[in-house]
Phi, psi and omega in degrees: 000134181293151179280347178228154176289130182290153178265108180287157181306316183295336181269347188292136175221166174056227183301321180298315179297318177301314181294314179304314180298320178294320178300313182297317180291317184288314186261001180055045183269154174257350178208159178269125179296152183304324179304311183290323178295330177286315177299333182297347176293344173229090187309320178298323178292318176303309184296316182290322180291320177296317178300318179293320177302315181298320181291322184271310187261332188265353182255127178299143179208202180289333176268131178282170184300319180299314180299315179299317181293323178293323175296318178299320176297317181297312180295317181295323177296312180297324179276358179060042178262093182303317180302310184288325175301314180297310183297314184280334172296316178298318179294322179293320177298316178298328180275357174122001179289134176249179186294331177291319177296319178299318178299316178295318179301314180296325177295317179296315179301311181298316181298311184287332171297319180295306186288333174297315178296322179295315181294325175293317180298319178280350184052051181294131178288131181297144172282160178262126180241155179297150179273152176287150178254000000 
Protein backbone atom coordinates (compact mmCIF):
# COMPACT_ATOMS: atom_id res chain seq x y z
CA UNK A 1 0.00 0.00 0.00
CA UNK A 2 1.29 3.41 -0.97
CA UNK A 3 2.16 5.90 1.77
CA UNK A 4 0.23 8.62 -0.09
CA UNK A 5 -3.06 8.54 -2.00
CA UNK A 6 -2.34 8.14 -5.70
CA UNK A 7 -3.52 10.75 -8.20
CA UNK A 8 -5.89 9.00 -10.57
CA UNK A 9 -6.12 10.10 -14.20
CA UNK A 10 -9.59 11.52 -13.66
CA UNK A 11 -8.29 13.71 -10.79
CA UNK A 12 -5.26 15.03 -12.67
CA UNK A 13 -5.00 18.75 -13.35
CA UNK A 14 -2.27 21.17 -14.39
CA UNK A 15 1.21 19.73 -14.66
CA UNK A 16 0.06 16.25 -13.63
CA UNK A 17 -2.53 16.18 -16.42
CA UNK A 18 0.10 17.37 -18.93
CA UNK A 19 2.50 14.60 -17.90
CA UNK A 20 -0.23 11.94 -17.88
CA UNK A 21 -1.35 12.97 -21.37
CA UNK A 22 2.26 12.84 -22.59
CA UNK A 23 2.71 9.37 -21.05
CA UNK A 24 -0.39 8.05 -22.79
CA UNK A 25 0.70 9.52 -26.13
CA UNK A 26 4.36 8.48 -25.81
CA UNK A 27 3.90 4.97 -24.44
CA UNK A 28 0.54 4.20 -26.06
CA UNK A 29 -0.84 3.33 -22.61
CA UNK A 30 -4.45 2.80 -21.68
CA UNK A 31 -3.85 3.53 -17.99
CA UNK A 32 -1.31 5.29 -15.79
CA UNK A 33 0.83 2.85 -13.76
CA UNK A 34 0.72 3.12 -9.96
CA UNK A 35 4.35 4.29 -9.72
CA UNK A 36 3.55 7.41 -11.73
CA UNK A 37 0.24 8.01 -9.95
CA UNK A 38 2.17 7.97 -6.68
CA UNK A 39 4.84 10.38 -7.93
CA UNK A 40 2.02 12.67 -9.06
CA UNK A 41 1.46 13.64 -5.43
CA UNK A 42 4.50 15.88 -5.99
CA UNK A 43 4.11 17.24 -9.54
CA UNK A 44 7.71 18.53 -9.93
CA UNK A 45 9.05 15.05 -9.11
CA UNK A 46 6.59 13.45 -11.52
CA UNK A 47 7.60 15.82 -14.32
CA UNK A 48 11.37 15.49 -13.79
CA UNK A 49 11.22 11.70 -13.45
CA UNK A 50 9.07 11.38 -16.59
CA UNK A 51 11.47 13.64 -18.50
CA UNK A 52 14.38 11.46 -17.40
CA UNK A 53 12.47 8.27 -18.34
CA UNK A 54 11.94 9.66 -21.85
CA UNK A 55 15.64 10.52 -22.18
CA UNK A 56 16.87 7.14 -20.91
CA UNK A 57 14.21 4.62 -21.88
CA UNK A 58 12.08 6.37 -24.48
CA UNK A 59 14.75 7.64 -26.82
CA UNK A 60 16.27 5.28 -29.38
CA UNK A 61 19.99 4.77 -28.95
CA UNK A 62 22.64 2.11 -29.39
CA UNK A 63 20.82 -0.12 -26.90
CA UNK A 64 17.51 -1.49 -28.13
CA UNK A 65 14.38 -1.48 -25.99
CA UNK A 66 14.71 -5.15 -25.00
CA UNK A 67 18.28 -4.64 -23.78
CA UNK A 68 17.28 -1.58 -21.75
CA UNK A 69 14.36 -3.43 -20.18
CA UNK A 70 16.54 -6.45 -19.34
CA UNK A 71 19.05 -4.13 -17.65
CA UNK A 72 16.15 -2.58 -15.73
CA UNK A 73 15.08 -6.08 -14.61
CA UNK A 74 18.64 -6.86 -13.49
CA UNK A 75 19.06 -3.64 -11.50
CA UNK A 76 15.56 -3.92 -10.03
CA UNK A 77 16.23 -7.53 -9.00
CA UNK A 78 19.49 -6.57 -7.33
CA UNK A 79 17.80 -3.63 -5.59
CA UNK A 80 14.93 -5.89 -4.52
CA UNK A 81 12.27 -3.68 -6.08
CA UNK A 82 9.34 -6.03 -6.58
CA UNK A 83 7.30 -3.33 -8.30
CA UNK A 84 10.04 -2.58 -10.84
CA UNK A 85 10.92 -6.25 -11.43
CA UNK A 86 7.28 -6.86 -12.31
CA UNK A 87 6.92 -3.76 -14.50
CA UNK A 88 10.16 -4.19 -16.41
CA UNK A 89 9.76 -7.95 -16.81
CA UNK A 90 6.40 -7.26 -18.46
CA UNK A 91 8.00 -4.60 -20.68
CA UNK A 92 10.86 -6.96 -21.58
CA UNK A 93 8.41 -9.71 -22.47
CA UNK A 94 6.50 -7.24 -24.64
CA UNK A 95 9.82 -6.32 -26.31
CA UNK A 96 10.61 -9.98 -27.07
CA UNK A 97 12.11 -11.61 -23.98
CA UNK A 98 11.15 -15.28 -23.65
CA UNK A 99 11.45 -17.62 -20.66
CA UNK A 100 14.86 -18.91 -21.77
CA UNK A 101 16.19 -15.37 -21.93
CA UNK A 102 14.71 -14.63 -18.51
CA UNK A 103 16.42 -17.75 -17.13
CA UNK A 104 19.78 -16.64 -18.54
CA UNK A 105 19.23 -13.13 -17.24
CA UNK A 106 18.52 -14.44 -13.73
CA UNK A 107 21.65 -16.63 -13.92
CA UNK A 108 23.77 -13.61 -14.87
CA UNK A 109 22.23 -11.51 -12.10
CA UNK A 110 22.80 -14.22 -9.51
CA UNK A 111 26.36 -14.89 -10.65
CA UNK A 112 27.45 -11.26 -10.64
CA UNK A 113 25.81 -10.52 -7.30
CA UNK A 114 27.81 -13.44 -5.90
CA UNK A 115 31.19 -12.56 -7.44
CA UNK A 116 30.74 -8.84 -6.70
CA UNK A 117 30.30 -9.68 -3.01
CA UNK A 118 33.30 -12.00 -3.16
CA UNK A 119 35.56 -9.37 -4.77
CA UNK A 120 34.39 -6.80 -2.20
CA UNK A 121 34.93 -9.24 0.66
CA UNK A 122 38.44 -10.05 -0.52
CA UNK A 123 39.02 -6.38 -1.36
CA UNK A 124 40.50 -7.41 -4.70
CA UNK A 125 42.59 -4.69 -6.29
CA UNK A 126 41.16 -3.69 -9.70
CA UNK A 127 43.03 -4.65 -12.85
CA UNK A 128 43.95 -1.91 -15.29
CA UNK A 129 42.10 -2.04 -18.61
CA UNK A 130 42.51 0.06 -21.73
CA UNK A 131 40.34 3.15 -22.00
CA UNK A 132 37.74 3.65 -24.73
CA UNK A 133 38.54 6.09 -27.48
